[in-house]
N, C-alpha and C positions, 0 to 999 in steps of 0.2 A: 544510647549506645551507638557506636559507629556501624555503618552498614557494610561491614565486611567481617569475615571470620577471624577469630583470634588464632594463636599459634596451635593450640590443641585441636581446635576445630579444623584447621587447615591440614594437620596431620591425619585426622580422621577422614577428611575428604580424599586425601591421597590414597589412603588404605582402602576405602570403599570403592573408589574409582578403579583401582587395580583389580580388586576382587570381582567386581561386576564384569569388567571387560574379559577376564579370564574364565570365570565360572558361569556367567549368565548373560552372554551377548544376545543380540537380536536373533541369531541363528537358533538359540535356545527356544525362543517363542515360536519360530517357524516349525521346529521339531514337534512341539506340543500341539500346535494346530493341525499338522499333517497326520499325527497319529490319533487325533480325536480323543485326547486325554479327558477322562470323565471329571477330574478335579480341576483341570486347567492350570495346574502348577506342580512342580516337583517336590515331593516330600523329602527327598534327599537333599535338595537345595535348601529347603526350609531348615533342615538340621544344620547345614553349613552356616546359615544365617545365625543360628544359635551359637555355634562354635566361635563365630566372629564377635558375638556379644550384641548383635543387632536386636534380637527378639526381646531382650529385657531392658532396653534403653530407658523407657519411661517408667518402669517399675522402680520402686524405692529400693535403696540398699538393704533396708530392713526386711524387705520381701524377697531378697535375692537378686534384685536387678542392679542396674548401673546408676540409677538416680539422675539420669541426664534429662534434657529438655527437648522442646519442639525444634530448636535450632539444630541439634544433633540428629534428631529423627528426620528432619528435612534434608540434611546432607545425604542420608541413605536414600530417601525417596527421590531426590533429584537424579541420582545415579540409576535408580530403578527405572525412572522415566527415560533417561538417556539411552538405556540399553533395552527398554521394553521388557524388562524382566518380569515373568509371571510369578507373582508372590502374594501371599495373604498378609504381608507386612502392614499395609495401611489399615485394613479392617481390624486385624488382630492386635498387633504390637503398638499401634498408635491410638486409634479410636477405642478399641476394646479395652486396652490396658488403662486408658484415661478414665473410662467408666468404672473399671474394677478398683481403681485407686480410691474411689468414693464408697466402696462397699466395705462391709465388716470384715474382720480378720479371718473368720471362718471361710467366707467365700474367696477371699484373696488366697488363702492357703490351699483351697481346692483347685483353683484354676491357674494362678500365676506360675507355679513351678513347671507345669506342662508347657505353657507358652514360652517361658524362658529357655526350656530345654529343646524347643523346636518340635514338640510332639503334639501340641494342641492348636487348633484353629478356631477362631470365633467368626460368627456372622452377625450382621446388624440388621435386625428386622424392624425397620422404621417406616419405610414408604408403603403407602396403600394405593397409590395411583401411579400413572406413568411419569408424573413430575414430583420433585422433592417439595413436599408441603408438610413439614412436621407439626404445625399447629392444627392441621386438619385430621389428625389421627382419631379414628372412630372405634377401633377395635376394643372390645369390652373385656374387662377382667373383673368378674363378680366373685364376691366372697363365698367360699365354700368350706365349711368346717374351720380348720385352723389355717387355711390357705386361700387359694384363688382358683377359679376356673376360667380359662382363656378361650375366647371364640372370635374368629375373624380370619382375615387373609392379608398377607404381606407380599408386596411385589418386588421383584428384582433384588433379592437378598444375595449379595455377592458372597461366594463360597457357601451359600445356604445349604447346598446338598452335601458338602464335605465337612461342614463345621461340626465340632464336638459340642459346641454350645452356642445358642442364639441369645443375643441381648435384644429383648422384645419390649417395645413401647406400647402400652395399652392403657385404656381409660378405667380407672377405679372411681371416677367421679367426673362431673362436668360433661360438656358435649364438644363435638368437633368445632374447632375455631378458638377454643379456650386453652390457655396454658396450665391452668389449675386442674387438678384431677388426673394428671398423667402419672404413671408409675412404670419403672423399668424392672424387668424380670430377667433372670438367668434361667433359660430353659434348655435342658439337656436334649441331645439329638434323638435319643430313643424314648422320649416321653410319649406315653399313649395318647393317640389322637392327633399327633403331629405328622404331617405328610408334606413332601416337597417334590415339585415338578421341575426338573432341570431345564435351564434355558441358557444357550450359549450366546454371549454378547458379541457385539460387532468386532471387538478386539480379541476374540477367541477366549476371553475369560469365562468362567462358569458362574452362573447365578441360579436362583431358584425362586419359584412362586410357592410360598409356604402357607399351608392351611392349618388352622388351629381349631379342632373340633372337640370342645370340652376337655382341653388339655389342663390337667390339674397340677398345680405347683404348691409347695408349702410357703409359709410366710418367710422362711429362710432364703427363698429365691429372690426376694425383693432387693434391688440395688438402691441404696439410699433409703428414703422414707416414702411410705405410701402417700399418694396424692401429690408428692413434691418431686416427682421425677424430672420436671422440666429443668431444674437447676443442674442436675447431673447430666441430663441429655444435652444441654447446651454446651457443657464442658467437653463432652464426648464429640459433639458435632463440630465445635470450633477446632479441636485438634485434628479431626478428620478433614475438615475443609481446608485448613492450612496445609496439612499433609498432601491433600489432593492437588492443591495449588503448586506445592513444591515439585510433585511428580510431573505436573503439566509443564513447569519450567524446564525440567529435564527432557521431556518429550520435544518441546519446542527447540531446545538447544541441540538435541540430537538430530532433529530434522534439518536445522540450519547448518550444522556442521557437514552433514551428508550433502546438502545442496551446494555449499561452497566448494566442497571437494569435487563435485560434478562440474561446476562452472570452471574449475581450473583444468579439467581434463577434456571436456567435450569441445570439439572443434567444428566451426561452421565458417565457410568462406575463407578457409585457410588460417584461421586464428581461433584461439580458445574463446568460448562465449563469455567468459568472465571479464574479458577486455571490453565488452560492449557497455557503454556508459549507462544505458537504461537499466540493465541488470545490476550494475554497481549501485545505482541509486536505490533500487528496490532492496538490495541486500543490506545497505547501510541503514535504511529505514527499519528493516526487520531487526537488525542488531540492536538498535536503540530501544525498540519496543521490548525486546527480550530482557535487556538490562534493567529497564524500568520495572518490568514484572518481577524480576529476581529481587530487586531492592524492596518492592512492596511485600513480597513473601517473607523475606528476612525480617522486616520490621514487624510483621504480624507475629512471627515466631518469637521474637524478642519480647514483645508486649505480653504474649500469653505466658511466657516463662516468668515474667516479672509480676504477673497478676494485675497488670495495669487495667484500669477501668475503660480505657480506650481500645482495648484489644478487640472486642466484637466488631467495631467499625472497621478496623484495619484488616481483620480476617476477611470481611466481605469485599473490601477494596482489593485484597490480594487474590481472592478467588475470581473476581470479575476481571481484573487486569490480566492474570495468568491465562484465563480462558480466552480472552480476545487476542492476546499476543501469540499464544500457542496455535490458535486457529489460523492466524495469519501465517505463522511459520510453516504449518503443514500444507496450506493451500499454495503458498509461494513455492514450496518444495516440489509439489507435484507439477505445478505449471512450468517451473524452470527446468525440470527434467524432461519436459515435452511429452510426447506420446508414450515414451518408455515408462514415465512416471505412473501411468495408469495400468501397468502390467504387474502381475504377481512376481515377476522376475526380480524387480527392484524392491528394496525394503522400505522405500519412502511411503508406500501405501499403508504399511503397518503403523507408521507414526500418525497418519491421518485417522486410522481406526481407533488407536488408543486415545487420541485427543477427543474423538467423538464420545467415547464412553466416559472418560474422566470429566468432560464438560458437564455431563448430567449428574454425576456422582456428587452428593451433598449440595446440590443446587447449581444451576447454570449461571452464566454471566449476567443474564437479564434479571434473574431472581436476586442476585447479590447486588447488582447496581441499584435495584429498587430498594433493597434494605439500606444501602448507603444513603440514598435520598431520604428515606424515612428517618433514619438516625440523625441526619443533618437538618431535620426540621421541615422537609418538603412534603 
């Protein structure tokens, strides 16, 4: 497939861009940070996402969604990143819905309508350490009656304190380091024995450290098959990783646009600093890096939507490349703004903070570069 959007996708991008600029600009993030919002996002805006059809993009038409793909979800996420919009879209409507698409009809009927209506938020309880290492999951899920009893702790569950349901990865067999024996569970927020300690992330989003103390769930809470959760989890993670990469491209593009605007306005020695050749060279290099990252992300989205066997490799290429290109964009942005770039008065610092959070979400650039090397035979 060509590495550009078709006519329908271009129309979607135009619509999403206009919506985000009007309803959820960077000032929206500053507002939520300054009032110390306990959820880190606007439930009213989440309802507007639903009215625009965003929340049900990846749900099938049979389940009341739009039956779209990762390319279309990525269009939304790039604009989310460009405007630093606080939203549970990535965790809920992309990664979460991808997992629920593998669940039975009863579970889909229970959770998808609320997501599509913009009333339900999901959290992903995967990580157990400060770094993303899904194969190292050690949390136990032991059989108890006709269900399971969960014990353990999950770290940095984004929207973990405000989620209506957590998708939890736990071991029903095997040991840490193995992919066999993992099972995914849908755990409701008010389950007995479940507790969450809120943690505000560097980009002002809210996460939680979640404790599971003999949390009992029925067999109906299993997403997919017992002991076979790795296959479902990888689909969920690939969607989340590609989505995070798309959002990072938006963050990098937003930072670059802001920086170029500043170069055209700021004057030194009687002329705009954008006329200085050294800054032009750096900006041209940044532009090329961002375009390469955008192409890598689009290719990963296309391969995922096609079910291509080469998708996992390209997903890691996209997350690694987007991570490094966006980090370059935010660093250059702060530097080219000069001293004012380090102050809270200018929004460029918010882009650096969102980049820092997204770079760790679903695995950082080094993690994915290593996966690319391993999948390439090194």
